[in-house]
N, C-alpha and C positions, 0 to 999 in steps of 0.2 A: 535427429540424425542429420546434421548439417554437412558432414564430410562425405567423401566418396564411400559408398556402401554397396552391399550386394544388389541393390535395386537402382543404382545409378546407371543410366544408359551408357553404352560404350560404342563409339564410332570407329570403324576400321575401314579406311578408304571411304567408299560411298555407303557402306552398310552400317546401320545403327542397330545394335542389339538393345532390346528394352530393359534387360538386366544382365548381370554378370554370371548367370547360371547356365551351364551347358550340359546336355545329355551326352555322356561319353559313348563312343562307338562300342557296341557289344554285339558280337556275332550271334545271330539267332538260329542259324542252321535250318532255315525254313524257306530257302529259295527254291525255285523250280526252273531248270535250264538257265540259271543265272538271273532269273527275273524275281523281283520282290513280289510278295503275295499279300493277301488280306491281313496276314499276321503282321507284316511290316507296317501296313496302313494303321492298324490298331496300336501296335507297339510304339511307333514314332508319333502318331497322331495324338495318342492319349497323353504323352509327356508334353506335347505342345499345348494341348488343352489345359494341362496342369500347370502351365505358367512358365516353362523354360524359355529363356531368351534365345538359345541356339540349340538346335537339334543336329547332331552329327550322326550320319548313318554308320552302320557297321562297315567293316572292311569290304570294299567293293572292287572286285578284281578287274584288271584291265585286259585280261585275256583268259581263256579257259585254263591255260597252264599256270596262271597266277592264283588259282583257287587253292584253298586248303582242303575243302571237301566239296563234293558234288552238290551240296545243299547251300553253298555260298551264293551271294548275289554278285552281279557284274555290270559293266557298262561297255561291252565290246560290240553290241549290235543295236539295230533300230528297235527291235522288239523290247529290249530292256529299257531303252529310253522311254518308250510309250508306257511301260509298266511303272516307271518311276514318276511320271508326270502327275497322276492324281494324288499320289502320296505327297509330293512336293507342294502341290496346290493346297491340299488340306492343311498341312503344317503351317503354311504361310497365312491361310485364312484365320488361324488361331493367334496371329500376331507374332509368331516365332520366325526366325530365320532358319534355313536348313543348309547344311554343308554335306557334301558327299566325300567320304574318305576313300580315295583311290589307293590301290594296293596291289602288290605282287608278293606272294608268299615265298617264292624261290625254293630253297632246299627244304622248307618246312611244309611243302604242299603234299597233295595226294594221300589224304587220310579218309578213313571211313567216318560215317556220321558219329557224333558223340554217343548217341544211343546204341551204337554198334561197337563201342569200345575205343573209338578214335585211334585206330591202328593204321599203320602204313598200308596203302593199297598197292598191289602189284599191277602191272599193265594187264596181265591175264584176268585180273578181277575188276577191271574197269578204271584202274588208276593210270598214271602217266609217269614218265621219267622226270624227276625233279632236277632243276639246275640252279646253280648258285655261283658265287664269285669263285669258289674253289671246290675241289672234291674233298670237302671236310665233313666228317660225320655229324649229322643232325637228326634228331628224332629217330635214332636207330637206323638211319639210312645214309649212305654216302651219295650225294647228288653228283651229277656231271658238272664239269666246269663250263661256264658260258664262254662262247667265242666272242670276239669283239663284234662280229656281225650280229650275233644274237643280242648283245647288249644294246646295239643301235636299234634293233627291232623293238625291244622292250621300251626304249625311250619313245619310239613312235607310238607304241600302244598306249602309253600314258598321255601323249599329246592327243590322240584320237579320242580317248576316254574323256579328257578334259573338254574337248569340243562337244561331246555328247552331253556332258554335265551342263554346259551352258544351254544347249538345246532343250534339255529336260526342265530347265528353269531354276536350278539350284542357285542359291545366293552366293555361295562360296565353295571352295574346294580345299580339302586337306589331303596332303600326301602323307601316307603312313610310312615313316622311316624309322620305326622302332620295333621293339618286341621280337627281335630276332628274325624279322622278315627281310626281304631281298635288299633293300637299301642298307639296312643294318648289317647284313651279311657282307656288304662291301666295305663300309667304313670301319668296322671293327676288325682289328688284326687277329682276333681270336679265330675268325672264320676265313678271312681273306689272306690267302697265301700266294697271290698272283705275283708275277714278276714283270708284267707289262705296265702300260700307262694307267691301269685301273687297280694296281696293287703296289705294296711296298710303303712308300712315304704317306704321311697324312694327306697331302694334297692329292696324291693318286687315289687313295682309298675313298675320298669324298667326291671324286670326279664324277662318278655315275649319278649321284644325287644332284650335284650342282648343275650338270648338263641337262638333266631332266627338268629341274626347276626352271632353268633358262628357257627351255623349249616350251614348257607349259605356260609360263608367264607370257610368252610371245603370242599365244593363240587365244588367251582369255581376255575379256575386256579390261582396260586399264583401271576401271572403277571397281573391279571385283577383287576382294581380298584373297590372298593365297596363304594358306595355313600349312604347317608341317608339325607332325608329332615325331619326336625322337626318343630314344632311350638314352637318358643322360649319363647312365653308368651301366656297365655290364654285370655288376655285382659278382665279379670274379677277382680273386687275388693272384693274378698272373701278370707278367710284364706286358703281355699283348692286350690286356683288357682296356676297353674304352673307359675314359674317366670324365669327371665333371669338367675338368680343365679343357679336355678335348671338345666337350659339348659347348662350352662358352666360345671357344675359338670357331667352331663350326657355325654357331648361331650368328656370330658377326658376319660371316661370309654369306649365310642365308639371307640376312637382311640386305646386304649389298646386291643381291641378285633378285630382289623383289618380294621376299617373304615378309608378311606383315604380322604374323602371330605364330608362336611356337608353344606347343604343349610338351612339357618335360615329364616323361615317364621314366621307366627303368627296366632293365633286365630283358630276358628273351632267350638266352642260351643256357640258363641255369635256374634252378628253383631258388627263390629268395629265402634266406634264413628267417624263420618265423619271429625270431627275436628282433629283427630289423623292421617288422611290420607293426605299425602303431598309427593312431590318428594323425593324418597329414604327413606321413613319413617321407613322402617324396616332395613336399613343399620346398625344402632348401634348394632343390635343383632349379625350380622355376624362379625362385628369388635370386639366386646367383646369376642366372642368365639375364633376368630383367635388369638387375643392378649393374651388370658389367657390359651390357650391350645396348640397353634402352629399348629393346623390342618388347612388345606386348606378350605376356605369357599366360598360359593356362596351367593349372596345377591339378594333380590327381592324387589318389592314394588315401583310402579310408576317410573320406569326407562324408560325414553322416548326419550332421545336424545344422540348424540354421545359425546358431551363434558361432560355431566353429567356422562355417563358410563366410559369415559376415566379417569375422575378425581377420581372416586372410585378406579380404579386399580392403577393409578400412585401415589396416595396418600397412597396406601397400606392398604386401609380399608376393602378390600375383594379381593379374587383371581379371581373370575368370576362373571360377571353380568348375571343373569338369568331372561330373559325378556319374559313377557307374552303378555299383551294386545297390546303393541306397535308392536309386531310381527304379530298380527292379521291384523293390519293396514298396515304394511310395511314388506312384506316378505323378502325384500332385505336390511334390516336394516344394516347388517354388511358391505356390499359393500358400501352403502351410507355413513356409518360412516367413513370408510376408506378414502373415497373421501373428506369428510368434514374435517378430521383431517390431510389430506395430507400424508397418508400412502399408500405405494404400497400394493396391495392385488390381489389375483387371481380373475379373472372374467371369468365365462364360455364363451367359444369362441362364443357360440350362442347369447350372450348378449352384446358382446363388442361394437357393433355399437351404443348401447345406451349410452356408456360412452366416 
């Protein structure tokens, strides 16, 4: 295996990943007062011990109003910083890098725990009034439209959370701008019906995301990579729907504003037709963005085995495979993939007897 493969290191600014395998963010709904718990230490730590090059935390809210459920995690206070520190340190001790995925759910927030039905919560039942780019129906609820002053405050919340991420020791930061959450609610005309500087034209609809990226980039170290996850398509057949062409255009602008890596996912406002879901079904999004902008890309979507993952990298279709559900089933995916592909890789000494 002389060409670039799944286990070829990747350098992004000053950060070098030991391989091209990342744990995708997956909400665990196990936080307490926005703080990660021992569950997160074990969940993230075990995948790091299992050989992943990059661990990306679940959606981490920048404010209480940014949560989806009361069991989400956050980075809006000092107590949360302190709770993240031992998790960050353990992951790094296993030779993995760790990113925090900063996020605001916008109009998709205020839900009960999944074990309680994941239903909209009212203010009377402990929920909150959700706000979005526009008063457009989402998740069975019509959110309030954000004022310009509130938009500026949310940008500040992202900046302050980014500072806390640096304090907590994270190697890198990813902004979650996909899956129907707040940034996506602005750049997709499906939801954004504003008529001011944050709505209407393509340039206006991406303004909130771009301004936030500029502000975050300004307060994190120059050596720290900045990652963004987008929904490359809305999976909707309407004139307002966000398209891959829009994503390519957006990605070029993200790069111009200091973004180093883009994960291309999809959807968020509608259920994806099952006929469209197959192994590597979202890979063409990452490939198109990579080829047309030159930015490093991560790909997601039904990546479940070593050969499939290695082919994606060795064929130059993406730079990192970002694996979700398979990592729930197989915490040691990376070590097992190395064995299957005949590649030497580090194994924790505590586990070597198993290999």
